[in-house]
N, C-alpha and C positions, 0 to 999 in steps of 0.2 A: 496493631496488626502483628500477628505471631507467625513465624515461619516454621513452627513445629508441626509436622504431620500428625494427624489424628489427635488434636489437643483435648477433645472432650471425652476420650476414653480413659476411665479410671480402673486399672486392673487391681485385682486383689491377690491373685496367685501367679499370674503370667506377666509380670513386669518385664522380665528378660525378653520374652517374645515380642512385647510391644516395642522395646528398645531395638530389637533386630528389625522389626517392621519399619521403624522410623529410619534406621540406617540404610536399609534397602531402598527406601524411597529416595533418600538423598543420593545414593549410588546410582539409581536409575535416572535421576534428573541430570547428574553429572555425565553419565554415558550419553544421554541424548544431546547434551551441550557439546560434548566432544565430537559426536557424529555430525552435528550441524556445522561445526568448525571445519571438519575434514571435508565435507561436501563443498562448503564454500571455498576452501583452499584449492580443491581439485577443479572446481569450475573456473576459478580465477586463473589457474595455471593453464586450463584448456583454452580459455578465451584470449588470454594474453601470454602466449608462450615466449620463453626467452629466445633470443636469436642464436643461431649456430655460432660457435666460437671461431672455427678455423676456415672459414671460406664458404662460398656459395654452393659447392658440390656436396657438402655434408647434409645428410637428411636426418631427421629426428621425428619421433612421434610422441605425442602426449596421450597417455592412456587415461581412461575413465574408470580404472579399477578402484580408485578412492571412493567413487560414488557407490559402487557395490558394497564396499566395506562399510561405508557410512549407513547405508540402508540396513545392513546386517546389525550394526551396533545400535541403531534406533530400535530394531525389533527386539534385540536383547534388553535394551533399556525398558521398553514397554513390558516385556515379560517379567523383569525384576519388579517393576511397579505393581503389576497385577499380583505377583507373589506376595509382596508386602501388604497389599490390600486384603488378601486372604488371611494373612497372619493377624492383621488388625481386626478382621471380622471374627476370628477365633477368640481373640482377647475380649472383644466387646460382648460376644456371646457368653463367655465365662463370667464376665463381670455382671451380666444380667442374671445369671443363674446363682450367683453367690449370695443373694439376699435371703433373709430368714423365711420368706414365704415358700421357698422351694424345698426346705428341710434337707439341705445337703445333697440334692440330686444334681 
């Protein structure tokens, strides 16, 4: 099992673009992982808040802004993955046109 994105694409001229597509895929997966961790930490903090330090009259609130940020990061991660798929499709298209039967078109 290989963890390399787009392992079957063999570029002739656009190897750098395929490398960028692979790195963007890794970056998108890392973004989604960070977002899931942020959402889990926010929910844990919301469900199990720490007690007030200096007495019973002190009030505090636990916000859920981390969930909004996590959803935004997930959306950004999906956008990066879609962009990398578009780059990989361009490389795949180029490699299919590079054969001798297309006469350099």
